[in-house]
PDB file of the backbone (N, CA, C, O) and the ligand in Angstrom, with CONECT records:
HET     ZN  A 101       1
ATOM      1  N   MET A   1       0.862  -1.183   0.000  1.00  0.00           N
ATOM      2  CA  MET A   1       0.000   0.000   0.000  1.00  0.00           C
ATOM      3  C   MET A   1       0.899   1.234   0.000  1.00  0.00           C
ATOM      4  O   MET A   1       1.915   1.268   0.694  1.00  0.00           O
ATOM      5  N   THR A   2       0.527   2.232  -0.770  1.00  0.00           N
ATOM      6  CA  THR A   2       1.308   3.454  -0.804  1.00  0.00           C
ATOM      7  C   THR A   2       0.373   4.640  -0.887  1.00  0.00           C
ATOM      8  O   THR A   2      -0.726   4.539  -1.433  1.00  0.00           O
ATOM      9  N   ASP A   3       0.809   5.771  -0.342  1.00  0.00           N
ATOM     10  CA  ASP A   3      -0.014   6.977  -0.458  1.00  0.00           C
ATOM     11  C   ASP A   3       0.495   7.849  -1.587  1.00  0.00           C
ATOM     12  O   ASP A   3       0.015   8.968  -1.768  1.00  0.00           O
ATOM     13  N   GLY A   4       1.448   7.361  -2.343  1.00  0.00           N
ATOM     14  CA  GLY A   4       1.904   8.080  -3.514  1.00  0.00           C
ATOM     15  C   GLY A   4       3.038   9.044  -3.258  1.00  0.00           C
ATOM     16  O   GLY A   4       3.480   9.717  -4.189  1.00  0.00           O
ATOM     17  N   ARG A   5       3.533   9.140  -2.028  1.00  0.00           N
ATOM     18  CA  ARG A   5       4.647  10.044  -1.769  1.00  0.00           C
ATOM     19  C   ARG A   5       5.886   9.538  -2.479  1.00  0.00           C
ATOM     20  O   ARG A   5       6.147   8.336  -2.537  1.00  0.00           O
ATOM     21  N   ASP A   6       6.645  10.481  -3.020  1.00  0.00           N
ATOM     22  CA  ASP A   6       7.864  10.077  -3.691  1.00  0.00           C
ATOM     23  C   ASP A   6       9.093  10.648  -3.004  1.00  0.00           C
ATOM     24  O   ASP A   6      10.213  10.474  -3.484  1.00  0.00           O
ATOM     25  N   ARG A   7       8.886  11.337  -1.866  1.00  0.00           N
ATOM     26  CA  ARG A   7      10.031  11.869  -1.134  1.00  0.00           C
ATOM     27  C   ARG A   7       9.726  11.964   0.354  1.00  0.00           C
ATOM     28  O   ARG A   7       8.571  12.003   0.779  1.00  0.00           O
ATOM     29  N   CYS A   8      10.790  12.000   1.118  1.00  0.00           N
ATOM     30  CA  CYS A   8      10.675  12.094   2.573  1.00  0.00           C
ATOM     31  C   CYS A   8      10.090  13.458   2.961  1.00  0.00           C
ATOM     32  O   CYS A   8      10.574  14.488   2.493  1.00  0.00           O
ATOM     33  N   PRO A   9       9.042  13.476   3.820  1.00  0.00           N
ATOM     34  CA  PRO A   9       8.456  14.767   4.197  1.00  0.00           C
ATOM     35  C   PRO A   9       9.356  15.585   5.120  1.00  0.00           C
ATOM     36  O   PRO A   9       9.098  16.770   5.333  1.00  0.00           O
ATOM     37  N   TYR A  10      10.396  14.985   5.664  1.00  0.00           N
ATOM     38  CA  TYR A  10      11.266  15.687   6.601  1.00  0.00           C
ATOM     39  C   TYR A  10      12.498  16.270   5.928  1.00  0.00           C
ATOM     40  O   TYR A  10      12.848  17.423   6.180  1.00  0.00           O
ATOM     41  N   CYS A  11      13.163  15.491   5.073  1.00  0.00           N
ATOM     42  CA  CYS A  11      14.420  15.952   4.480  1.00  0.00           C
ATOM     43  C   CYS A  11      14.356  16.073   2.967  1.00  0.00           C
ATOM     44  O   CYS A  11      15.304  16.552   2.345  1.00  0.00           O
ATOM     45  N   GLY A  12      13.242  15.643   2.360  1.00  0.00           N
ATOM     46  CA  GLY A  12      13.137  15.754   0.911  1.00  0.00           C
ATOM     47  C   GLY A  12      13.844  14.650   0.162  1.00  0.00           C
ATOM     48  O   GLY A  12      13.840  14.636  -1.069  1.00  0.00           O
ATOM     49  N   GLY A  13      14.457  13.715   0.887  1.00  0.00           N
ATOM     50  CA  GLY A  13      15.166  12.616   0.247  1.00  0.00           C
ATOM     51  C   GLY A  13      14.238  11.754  -0.593  1.00  0.00           C
ATOM     52  O   GLY A  13      13.057  11.606  -0.278  1.00  0.00           O
ATOM     53  N   THR A  14      14.780  11.189  -1.664  1.00  0.00           N
ATOM     54  CA  THR A  14      13.952  10.395  -2.574  1.00  0.00           C
ATOM     55  C   THR A  14      14.276   8.906  -2.513  1.00  0.00           C
ATOM     56  O   THR A  14      13.716   8.126  -3.284  1.00  0.00           O
ATOM     57  N   GLY A  15      15.161   8.499  -1.620  1.00  0.00           N
ATOM     58  CA  GLY A  15      15.532   7.092  -1.538  1.00  0.00           C
ATOM     59  C   GLY A  15      14.564   6.288  -0.675  1.00  0.00           C
ATOM     60  O   GLY A  15      14.986   5.603   0.257  1.00  0.00           O
ATOM     61  N   LEU A  16      13.276   6.367  -0.976  1.00  0.00           N
ATOM     62  CA  LEU A  16      12.268   5.690  -0.156  1.00  0.00           C
ATOM     63  C   LEU A  16      12.066   4.250  -0.612  1.00  0.00           C
ATOM     64  O   LEU A  16      12.212   3.923  -1.790  1.00  0.00           O
ATOM     65  N   THR A  17      11.728   3.405   0.347  1.00  0.00           N
ATOM     66  CA  THR A  17      11.370   2.028   0.033  1.00  0.00           C
ATOM     67  C   THR A  17      10.100   1.674   0.793  1.00  0.00           C
ATOM     68  O   THR A  17       9.821   2.242   1.849  1.00  0.00           O
ATOM     69  N   GLU A  18       9.331   0.734   0.252  1.00  0.00           N
ATOM     70  CA  GLU A  18       8.152   0.253   0.965  1.00  0.00           C
ATOM     71  C   GLU A  18       8.561  -0.856   1.915  1.00  0.00           C
ATOM     72  O   GLU A  18       9.479  -1.627   1.636  1.00  0.00           O
ATOM     73  N   ALA A  19       7.869  -0.924   3.037  1.00  0.00           N
ATOM     74  CA  ALA A  19       8.159  -1.968   4.008  1.00  0.00           C
ATOM     75  C   ALA A  19       6.860  -2.492   4.578  1.00  0.00           C
ATOM     76  O   ALA A  19       5.894  -1.744   4.733  1.00  0.00           O
ATOM     77  N   THR A  20       6.834  -3.766   4.887  1.00  0.00           N
ATOM     78  CA  THR A  20       5.689  -4.362   5.564  1.00  0.00           C
ATOM     79  C   THR A  20       5.919  -4.254   7.061  1.00  0.00           C
ATOM     80  O   THR A  20       6.923  -4.746   7.577  1.00  0.00           O
ATOM     81  N   LEU A  21       4.993  -3.615   7.757  1.00  0.00           N
ATOM     82  CA  LEU A  21       5.155  -3.402   9.193  1.00  0.00           C
ATOM     83  C   LEU A  21       4.611  -4.584   9.977  1.00  0.00           C
ATOM     84  O   LEU A  21       3.721  -5.303   9.526  1.00  0.00           O
ATOM     85  N   ALA A  22       5.170  -4.759  11.156  1.00  0.00           N
ATOM     86  CA  ALA A  22       4.651  -5.771  12.071  1.00  0.00           C
ATOM     87  C   ALA A  22       3.194  -5.473  12.394  1.00  0.00           C
ATOM     88  O   ALA A  22       2.785  -4.312  12.399  1.00  0.00           O
ATOM     89  N   ALA A  23       2.425  -6.490  12.658  1.00  0.00           N
ATOM     90  CA  ALA A  23       1.003  -6.312  12.959  1.00  0.00           C
ATOM     91  C   ALA A  23       0.806  -5.621  14.304  1.00  0.00           C
ATOM     92  O   ALA A  23      -0.194  -4.936  14.519  1.00  0.00           O
ATOM     93  N   ARG A  24       1.755  -5.803  15.195  1.00  0.00           N
ATOM     94  CA  ARG A  24       1.627  -5.260  16.539  1.00  0.00           C
ATOM     95  C   ARG A  24       2.698  -4.191  16.762  1.00  0.00           C
ATOM     96  O   ARG A  24       3.874  -4.392  16.456  1.00  0.00           O
ATOM     97  N   GLY A  25       2.256  -3.039  17.306  1.00  0.00           N
ATOM     98  CA  GLY A  25       3.178  -1.972  17.658  1.00  0.00           C
ATOM     99  C   GLY A  25       3.145  -1.716  19.144  1.00  0.00           C
ATOM    100  O   GLY A  25       2.341  -2.304  19.867  1.00  0.00           O
ATOM    101  N   THR A  26       4.024  -0.831  19.604  1.00  0.00           N
ATOM    102  CA  THR A  26       4.115  -0.509  21.025  1.00  0.00           C
ATOM    103  C   THR A  26       3.926   0.987  21.235  1.00  0.00           C
ATOM    104  O   THR A  26       4.608   1.794  20.603  1.00  0.00           O
ATOM    105  N   VAL A  27       3.013   1.357  22.110  1.00  0.00           N
ATOM    106  CA  VAL A  27       2.753   2.768  22.404  1.00  0.00           C
ATOM    107  C   VAL A  27       3.988   3.381  23.066  1.00  0.00           C
ATOM    108  O   VAL A  27       4.512   2.852  24.047  1.00  0.00           O
ATOM    109  N   VAL A  28       4.445   4.514  22.507  1.00  0.00           N
ATOM    110  CA  VAL A  28       5.590   5.212  23.096  1.00  0.00           C
ATOM    111  C   VAL A  28       5.187   6.552  23.699  1.00  0.00           C
ATOM    112  O   VAL A  28       5.937   7.120  24.494  1.00  0.00           O
ATOM    113  N   SER A  29       4.014   7.066  23.335  1.00  0.00           N
ATOM    114  CA  SER A  29       3.532   8.324  23.895  1.00  0.00           C
ATOM    115  C   SER A  29       2.034   8.428  23.625  1.00  0.00           C
ATOM    116  O   SER A  29       1.551   7.979  22.586  1.00  0.00           O
ATOM    117  N   SER A  30       1.311   9.017  24.555  1.00  0.00           N
ATOM    118  CA  SER A  30      -0.121   9.211  24.309  1.00  0.00           C
ATOM    119  C   SER A  30      -0.614  10.391  25.124  1.00  0.00           C
ATOM    120  O   SER A  30      -0.001  10.789  26.114  1.00  0.00           O
ATOM    121  N   THR A  31      -1.735  10.940  24.687  1.00  0.00           N
ATOM    122  CA  THR A  31      -2.363  12.037  25.424  1.00  0.00           C
ATOM    123  C   THR A  31      -3.859  12.041  25.134  1.00  0.00           C
ATOM    124  O   THR A  31      -4.323  11.477  24.143  1.00  0.00           O
ATOM    125  N   VAL A  32      -4.594  12.689  26.021  1.00  0.00           N
ATOM    126  CA  VAL A  32      -6.041  12.825  25.833  1.00  0.00           C
ATOM    127  C   VAL A  32      -6.324  14.235  25.323  1.00  0.00           C
ATOM    128  O   VAL A  32      -5.931  15.217  25.952  1.00  0.00           O
ATOM    129  N   VAL A  33      -6.998  14.331  24.196  1.00  0.00           N
ATOM    130  CA  VAL A  33      -7.383  15.616  23.617  1.00  0.00           C
ATOM    131  C   VAL A  33      -8.717  16.023  24.218  1.00  0.00           C
ATOM    132  O   VAL A  33      -9.700  15.290  24.121  1.00  0.00           O
ATOM    133  N   ARG A  34      -8.746  17.205  24.843  1.00  0.00           N
ATOM    134  CA  ARG A  34      -9.970  17.663  25.494  1.00  0.00           C
ATOM    135  C   ARG A  34     -10.547  18.916  24.840  1.00  0.00           C
ATOM    136  O   ARG A  34     -11.670  19.314  25.150  1.00  0.00           O
ATOM    137  N   VAL A  35      -9.794  19.535  23.946  1.00  0.00           N
ATOM    138  CA  VAL A  35     -10.268  20.722  23.231  1.00  0.00           C
ATOM    139  C   VAL A  35     -10.059  20.462  21.748  1.00  0.00           C
ATOM    140  O   VAL A  35      -8.969  20.076  21.327  1.00  0.00           O
ATOM    141  N   ALA A  36     -11.107  20.673  20.955  1.00  0.00           N
ATOM    142  CA  ALA A  36     -11.032  20.407  19.526  1.00  0.00           C
ATOM    143  C   ALA A  36     -11.923  21.391  18.790  1.00  0.00           C
ATOM    144  O   ALA A  36     -12.755  22.058  19.404  1.00  0.00           O
ATOM    145  N   PRO A  37     -11.755  21.484  17.476  1.00  0.00           N
ATOM    146  CA  PRO A  37     -12.607  22.393  16.700  1.00  0.00           C
ATOM    147  C   PRO A  37     -14.077  21.990  16.818  1.00  0.00           C
ATOM    148  O   PRO A  37     -14.377  20.847  17.161  1.00  0.00           O
ATOM    149  N   PRO A  38     -14.992  22.917  16.540  1.00  0.00           N
ATOM    150  CA  PRO A  38     -16.419  22.599  16.584  1.00  0.00           C
ATOM    151  C   PRO A  38     -16.730  21.389  15.712  1.00  0.00           C
ATOM    152  O   PRO A  38     -16.219  21.257  14.600  1.00  0.00           O
ATOM    153  N   GLY A  39     -17.568  20.523  16.231  1.00  0.00           N
ATOM    154  CA  GLY A  39     -17.968  19.348  15.466  1.00  0.00           C
ATOM    155  C   GLY A  39     -17.142  18.117  15.757  1.00  0.00           C
ATOM    156  O   GLY A  39     -17.502  17.013  15.348  1.00  0.00           O
ATOM    157  N   VAL A  40     -16.029  18.296  16.463  1.00  0.00           N
ATOM    158  CA  VAL A  40     -15.189  17.150  16.813  1.00  0.00           C
ATOM    159  C   VAL A  40     -15.475  16.775  18.258  1.00  0.00           C
ATOM    160  O   VAL A  40     -15.322  17.595  19.163  1.00  0.00           O
ATOM    161  N   GLU A  41     -15.887  15.545  18.466  1.00  0.00           N
ATOM    162  CA  GLU A  41     -16.287  15.101  19.794  1.00  0.00           C
ATOM    163  C   GLU A  41     -15.057  14.853  20.668  1.00  0.00           C
ATOM    164  O   GLU A  41     -14.125  14.165  20.252  1.00  0.00           O
ATOM    165  N   VAL A  42     -15.058  15.416  21.882  1.00  0.00           N
ATOM    166  CA  VAL A  42     -13.979  15.194  22.833  1.00  0.00           C
ATOM    167  C   VAL A  42     -14.571  14.606  24.106  1.00  0.00           C
ATOM    168  O   VAL A  42     -15.780  14.710  24.316  1.00  0.00           O
ATOM    169  N   PRO A  43     -13.761  13.993  24.961  1.00  0.00           N
ATOM    170  CA  PRO A  43     -12.329  13.765  24.799  1.00  0.00           C
ATOM    171  C   PRO A  43     -12.059  12.532  23.934  1.00  0.00           C
ATOM    172  O   PRO A  43     -12.912  11.657  23.788  1.00  0.00           O
ATOM    173  N   TYR A  44     -10.838  12.484  23.359  1.00  0.00           N
ATOM    174  CA  TYR A  44     -10.375  11.278  22.681  1.00  0.00           C
ATOM    175  C   TYR A  44      -8.869  11.161  22.890  1.00  0.00           C
ATOM    176  O   TYR A  44      -8.198  12.146  23.198  1.00  0.00           O
ATOM    177  N   THR A  45      -8.359   9.980  22.725  1.00  0.00           N
ATOM    178  CA  THR A  45      -6.943   9.703  22.968  1.00  0.00           C
ATOM    179  C   THR A  45      -6.206   9.564  21.646  1.00  0.00           C
ATOM    180  O   THR A  45      -6.717   8.965  20.699  1.00  0.00           O
ATOM    181  N   VAL A  46      -4.997  10.125  21.588  1.00  0.00           N
ATOM    182  CA  VAL A  46      -4.113   9.935  20.443  1.00  0.00           C
ATOM    183  C   VAL A  46      -2.792   9.381  20.958  1.00  0.00           C
ATOM    184  O   VAL A  46      -2.432   9.588  22.117  1.00  0.00           O
ATOM    185  N   ALA A  47      -2.076   8.676  20.092  1.00  0.00           N
ATOM    186  CA  ALA A  47      -0.819   8.067  20.527  1.00  0.00           C
ATOM    187  C   ALA A  47       0.149   7.921  19.364  1.00  0.00           C
ATOM    188  O   ALA A  47      -0.247   7.857  18.200  1.00  0.00           O
ATOM    189  N   TYR A  48       1.428   7.870  19.712  1.00  0.00           N
ATOM    190  CA  TYR A  48       2.470   7.406  18.801  1.00  0.00           C
ATOM    191  C   TYR A  48       2.782   5.971  19.193  1.00  0.00           C
ATOM    192  O   TYR A  48       2.873   5.646  20.377  1.00  0.00           O
ATOM    193  N   ALA A  49       2.946   5.109  18.187  1.00  0.00           N
ATOM    194  CA  ALA A  49       3.348   3.733  18.448  1.00  0.00           C
ATOM    195  C   ALA A  49       4.434   3.334  17.453  1.00  0.00           C
ATOM    196  O   ALA A  49       4.388   3.716  16.284  1.00  0.00           O
ATOM    197  N   ASP A  50       5.394   2.575  17.920  1.00  0.00           N
ATOM    198  CA  ASP A  50       6.487   2.091  17.077  1.00  0.00           C
ATOM    199  C   ASP A  50       6.169   0.706  16.557  1.00  0.00           C
ATOM    200  O   ASP A  50       5.753  -0.175  17.309  1.00  0.00           O
ATOM    201  N   PHE A  51       6.373   0.523  15.243  1.00  0.00           N
ATOM    202  CA  PHE A  51       6.151  -0.751  14.573  1.00  0.00           C
ATOM    203  C   PHE A  51       7.461  -1.174  13.920  1.00  0.00           C
ATOM    204  O   PHE A  51       8.115  -0.366  13.260  1.00  0.00           O
ATOM    205  N   GLU A  52       7.852  -2.442  14.100  1.00  0.00           N
ATOM    206  CA  GLU A  52       9.023  -2.970  13.400  1.00  0.00           C
ATOM    207  C   GLU A  52       8.712  -2.982  11.919  1.00  0.00           C
ATOM    208  O   GLU A  52       7.554  -3.212  11.569  1.00  0.00           O
ATOM    209  N   PRO A  53       9.661  -2.749  11.019  1.00  0.00           N
ATOM    210  CA  PRO A  53      11.078  -2.616  11.283  1.00  0.00           C
ATOM    211  C   PRO A  53      11.562  -1.192  11.482  1.00  0.00           C
ATOM    212  O   PRO A  53      12.721  -0.906  11.182  1.00  0.00           O
ATOM    213  N   GLY A  54      10.727  -0.286  11.973  1.00  0.00           N
ATOM    214  CA  GLY A  54      11.253   1.041  12.262  1.00  0.00           C
ATOM    215  C   GLY A  54      10.354   2.170  11.812  1.00  0.00           C
ATOM    216  O   GLY A  54      10.835   3.129  11.209  1.00  0.00           O
ATOM    217  N   ALA A  55       9.055   2.084  12.087  1.00  0.00           N
ATOM    218  CA  ALA A  55       8.144   3.170  11.745  1.00  0.00           C
ATOM    219  C   ALA A  55       7.426   3.623  13.005  1.00  0.00           C
ATOM    220  O   ALA A  55       6.990   2.800  13.810  1.00  0.00           O
ATOM    221  N   ARG A  56       7.307   4.923  13.172  1.00  0.00           N
ATOM    222  CA  ARG A  56       6.540   5.483  14.287  1.00  0.00           C
ATOM    223  C   ARG A  56       5.277   6.099  13.692  1.00  0.00           C
ATOM    224  O   ARG A  56       5.352   7.043  12.905  1.00  0.00           O
ATOM    225  N   LEU A  57       4.128   5.566  14.067  1.00  0.00           N
ATOM    226  CA  LEU A  57       2.848   6.001  13.520  1.00  0.00           C
ATOM    227  C   LEU A  57       2.052   6.755  14.569  1.00  0.00           C
ATOM    228  O   LEU A  57       2.193   6.518  15.769  1.00  0.00           O
ATOM    229  N   PHE A  58       1.216   7.664  14.098  1.00  0.00           N
ATOM    230  CA  PHE A  58       0.371   8.485  14.967  1.00  0.00           C
ATOM    231  C   PHE A  58      -1.078   8.199  14.629  1.00  0.00           C
ATOM    232  O   PHE A  58      -1.442   8.182  13.453  1.00  0.00           O
ATOM    233  N   ALA A  59      -1.916   7.973  15.631  1.00  0.00           N
ATOM    234  CA  ALA A  59      -3.328   7.703  15.359  1.00  0.00           C
ATOM    235  C   ALA A  59      -4.143   7.909  16.627  1.00  0.00           C
ATOM    236  O   ALA A  59      -3.615   7.985  17.737  1.00  0.00           O
ATOM    237  N   ARG A  60      -5.441   7.993  16.417  1.00  0.00           N
ATOM    238  CA  ARG A  60      -6.347   7.946  17.556  1.00  0.00           C
ATOM    239  C   ARG A  60      -6.336   6.544  18.142  1.00  0.00           C
ATOM    240  O   ARG A  60      -5.959   5.578  17.479  1.00  0.00           O
ATOM    241  N   VAL A  61      -6.753   6.453  19.386  1.00  0.00           N
ATOM    242  CA  VAL A  61      -6.790   5.162  20.061  1.00  0.00           C
ATOM    243  C   VAL A  61      -8.197   4.912  20.562  1.00  0.00           C
ATOM    244  O   VAL A  61      -8.827   5.795  21.145  1.00  0.00           O
ATOM    245  N   ARG A  62      -8.686   3.707  20.334  1.00  0.00           N
ATOM    246  CA  ARG A  62      -9.950   3.313  20.940  1.00  0.00           C
ATOM    247  C   ARG A  62      -9.651   2.848  22.350  1.00  0.00           C
ATOM    248  O   ARG A  62      -9.093   1.770  22.559  1.00  0.00           O
ATOM    249  N   GLY A  63     -10.028   3.672  23.315  1.00  0.00           N
ATOM    250  CA  GLY A  63      -9.763   3.316  24.704  1.00  0.00           C
ATOM    251  C   GLY A  63      -8.510   3.997  25.221  1.00  0.00           C
ATOM    252  O   GLY A  63      -8.017   4.954  24.624  1.00  0.00           O
ATOM    253  N   ASP A  64      -8.006   3.499  26.326  1.00  0.00           N
ATOM    254  CA  ASP A  64      -6.825   4.045  26.981  1.00  0.00           C
ATOM    255  C   ASP A  64      -5.582   3.538  26.276  1.00  0.00           C
ATOM    256  O   ASP A  64      -5.616   2.484  25.641  1.00  0.00           O
ATOM    257  N   ALA A  65      -4.466   4.286  26.380  1.00  0.00           N
ATOM    258  CA  ALA A  65      -3.247   3.891  25.678  1.00  0.00           C
ATOM    259  C   ALA A  65      -2.020   4.100  26.551  1.00  0.00           C
ATOM    260  O   ALA A  65      -1.242   5.022  26.308  1.00  0.00           O
ATOM    261  N   PRO A  66      -1.834   3.261  27.561  1.00  0.00           N
ATOM    262  CA  PRO A  66      -0.652   3.419  28.412  1.00  0.00           C
ATOM    263  C   PRO A  66       0.631   3.139  27.635  1.00  0.00           C
ATOM    264  O   PRO A  66       0.652   2.307  26.728  1.00  0.00           O
ATOM    265  N   ILE A  67       1.698   3.844  28.001  1.00  0.00           N
ATOM    266  CA  ILE A  67       2.990   3.633  27.348  1.00  0.00           C
ATOM    267  C   ILE A  67       3.397   2.175  27.543  1.00  0.00           C
ATOM    268  O   ILE A  67       3.308   1.635  28.646  1.00  0.00           O
ATOM    269  N   GLY A  68       3.840   1.552  26.468  1.00  0.00           N
ATOM    270  CA  GLY A  68       4.238   0.152  26.506  1.00  0.00           C
ATOM    271  C   GLY A  68       3.142  -0.802  26.081  1.00  0.00           C
ATOM    272  O   GLY A  68       3.400  -1.990  25.890  1.00  0.00           O
ATOM    273  N   ALA A  69       1.919  -0.306  25.930  1.00  0.00           N
ATOM    274  CA  ALA A  69       0.804  -1.170  25.531  1.00  0.00           C
ATOM    275  C   ALA A  69       0.995  -1.633  24.082  1.00  0.00           C
ATOM    276  O   ALA A  69       1.528  -0.898  23.251  1.00  0.00           O
ATOM    277  N   ALA A  70       0.557  -2.848  23.797  1.00  0.00           N
ATOM    278  CA  ALA A  70       0.593  -3.382  22.439  1.00  0.00           C
ATOM    279  C   ALA A  70      -0.671  -2.963  21.708  1.00  0.00           C
ATOM    280  O   ALA A  70      -1.776  -3.087  22.237  1.00  0.00           O
ATOM    281  N   VAL A  71      -0.503  -2.465  20.486  1.00  0.00           N
ATOM    282  CA  VAL A  71      -1.646  -2.011  19.697  1.00  0.00           C
ATOM    283  C   VAL A  71      -1.560  -2.575  18.279  1.00  0.00           C
ATOM    284  O   VAL A  71      -0.495  -2.953  17.789  1.00  0.00           O
ATOM    285  N   ARG A  72      -2.723  -2.613  17.651  1.00  0.00           N
ATOM    286  CA  ARG A  72      -2.829  -2.964  16.231  1.00  0.00           C
ATOM    287  C   ARG A  72      -3.395  -1.774  15.491  1.00  0.00           C
ATOM    288  O   ARG A  72      -4.177  -1.003  16.049  1.00  0.00           O
ATOM    289  N   LEU A  73      -3.004  -1.619  14.234  1.00  0.00           N
ATOM    290  CA  LEU A  73      -3.560  -0.579  13.389  1.00  0.00           C
ATOM    291  C   LEU A  73      -4.871  -1.086  12.807  1.00  0.00           C
ATOM    292  O   LEU A  73      -4.940  -2.207  12.303  1.00  0.00           O
ATOM    293  N   ALA A  74      -5.914  -0.258  12.876  1.00  0.00           N
ATOM    294  CA  ALA A  74      -7.224  -0.672  12.375  1.00  0.00           C
ATOM    295  C   ALA A  74      -7.850   0.459  11.576  1.00  0.00           C
ATOM    296  O   ALA A  74      -7.562   1.631  11.817  1.00  0.00           O
ATOM    297  N   ALA A  75      -8.691   0.113  10.645  1.00  0.00           N
ATOM    298  CA  ALA A  75      -9.426   1.127   9.892  1.00  0.00           C
ATOM    299  C   ALA A  75     -10.386   1.830  10.829  1.00  0.00           C
ATOM    300  O   ALA A  75     -10.987   1.193  11.695  1.00  0.00           O
ATOM    301  N   ALA A  76     -10.539   3.135  10.667  1.00  0.00           N
ATOM    302  CA  ALA A  76     -11.430   3.921  11.509  1.00  0.00           C
ATOM    303  C   ALA A  76     -12.769   4.093  10.823  1.00  0.00           C
ATOM    304  O   ALA A  76     -12.896   3.859   9.621  1.00  0.00           O
ATOM    305  N   PRO A  77     -13.765   4.504  11.589  1.00  0.00           N
ATOM    306  CA  PRO A  77     -15.075   4.737  10.974  1.00  0.00           C
ATOM    307  C   PRO A  77     -15.027   5.795   9.873  1.00  0.00           C
ATOM    308  O   PRO A  77     -15.707   5.671   8.854  1.00  0.00           O
ATOM    309  N   GLU A  78     -14.213   6.845  10.088  1.00  0.00           N
ATOM    310  CA  GLU A  78     -14.116   7.880   9.067  1.00  0.00           C
ATOM    311  C   GLU A  78     -13.141   7.430   7.990  1.00  0.00           C
ATOM    312  O   GLU A  78     -12.099   6.856   8.305  1.00  0.00           O
ATOM    313  N   PRO A  79     -13.458   7.676   6.740  1.00  0.00           N
ATOM    314  CA  PRO A  79     -12.549   7.262   5.678  1.00  0.00           C
ATOM    315  C   PRO A  79     -11.197   7.967   5.790  1.00  0.00           C
ATOM    316  O   PRO A  79     -11.105   9.086   6.295  1.00  0.00           O
ATOM    317  N   GLU A  80     -10.179   7.311   5.322  1.00  0.00           N
ATOM    318  CA  GLU A  80      -8.823   7.858   5.226  1.00  0.00           C
ATOM    319  C   GLU A  80      -8.160   8.050   6.580  1.00  0.00           C
ATOM    320  O   GLU A  80      -7.128   8.715   6.671  1.00  0.00           O
ATOM    321  N   TYR A  81      -8.725   7.485   7.621  1.00  0.00           N
ATOM    322  CA  TYR A  81      -8.079   7.555   8.920  1.00  0.00           C
ATOM    323  C   TYR A  81      -7.870   6.152   9.459  1.00  0.00           C
ATOM    324  O   TYR A  81      -8.531   5.201   9.043  1.00  0.00           O
ATOM    325  N   TYR A  82      -6.950   6.045  10.381  1.00  0.00           N
ATOM    326  CA  TYR A  82      -6.700   4.791  11.064  1.00  0.00           C
ATOM    327  C   TYR A  82      -6.786   5.026  12.550  1.00  0.00           C
ATOM    328  O   TYR A  82      -6.661   6.159  13.016  1.00  0.00           O
ATOM    329  N   THR A  83      -6.998   3.965  13.292  1.00  0.00           N
ATOM    330  CA  THR A  83      -6.937   4.052  14.742  1.00  0.00           C
ATOM    331  C   THR A  83      -6.047   2.924  15.243  1.00  0.00           C
ATOM    332  O   THR A  83      -5.771   1.963  14.525  1.00  0.00           O
ATOM    333  N   PHE A  84      -5.606   3.059  16.479  1.00  0.00           N
ATOM    334  CA  PHE A  84      -4.939   1.961  17.161  1.00  0.00           C
ATOM    335  C   PHE A  84      -5.969   1.272  18.035  1.00  0.00           C
ATOM    336  O   PHE A  84      -6.762   1.928  18.710  1.00  0.00           O
ATOM    337  N   GLU A  85      -5.955  -0.038  18.020  1.00  0.00           N
ATOM    338  CA  GLU A  85      -6.757  -0.817  18.958  1.00  0.00           C
ATOM    339  C   GLU A  85      -5.807  -1.539  19.892  1.00  0.00           C
ATOM    340  O   GLU A  85      -4.800  -2.103  19.465  1.00  0.00           O
ATOM    341  N   LEU A  86      -6.143  -1.514  21.170  1.00  0.00           N
ATOM    342  CA  LEU A  86      -5.310  -2.234  22.123  1.00  0.00           C
ATOM    343  C   LEU A  86      -5.360  -3.712  21.816  1.00  0.00           C
ATOM    344  O   LEU A  86      -6.429  -4.262  21.550  1.00  0.00           O
ATOM    345  N   GLU A  87      -4.210  -4.356  21.852  1.00  0.00           N
ATOM    346  CA  GLU A  87      -4.128  -5.787  21.565  1.00  0.00           C
ATOM    347  C   GLU A  87      -5.011  -6.548  22.526  1.00  0.00           C
ATOM    348  O   GLU A  87      -4.979  -6.320  23.735  1.00  0.00           O
ATOM    349  N   GLY A  88      -5.798  -7.452  21.982  1.00  0.00           N
ATOM    350  CA  GLY A  88      -6.649  -8.268  22.817  1.00  0.00           C
ATOM    351  C   GLY A  88      -8.000  -7.658  23.085  1.00  0.00           C
ATOM    352  O   GLY A  88      -8.806  -8.232  23.817  1.00  0.00           O
ATOM    353  N   GLN A  89      -8.273  -6.460  22.484  1.00  0.00           N
ATOM    354  CA  GLN A  89      -9.583  -5.827  22.637  1.00  0.00           C
ATOM    355  C   GLN A  89     -10.185  -5.610  21.253  1.00  0.00           C
ATOM    356  O   GLN A  89      -9.487  -5.615  20.239  1.00  0.00           O
ATOM    357  N   GLY A  90     -11.484  -5.422  21.245  1.00  0.00           N
ATOM    358  CA  GLY A  90     -12.265  -5.374  20.096  1.00  0.00           C
ATOM    359  C   GLY A  90     -12.147  -4.398  19.031  1.00  0.00           C
ATOM    360  O   GLY A  90     -12.897  -4.454  18.056  1.00  0.00           O
TER     361      GLY A  90
HETATM  362 ZN    ZN A 101      14.213  12.025   5.450  1.00  0.00          ZN2+
END
């Protein structure tokens, strides 16, 4: 799967390769969002999680997201978004 990017968003480098990520990642940081633009329901949790072989992804989390928790990437109700689901939960 690709989003069509042909260069690194940080340094502009073009030596990108596709990689298959592990199904399970580990939460490295999370916070609860309590203020959002009109129309966005709060509170909700967002987190960064690390996936082998070396990607850090950002997404909303269904439920609580303690640091070190195992999560899976899942399709979200809204199109074009993903969420993290805690491993072993629905
Ligand atoms: Zn780069």
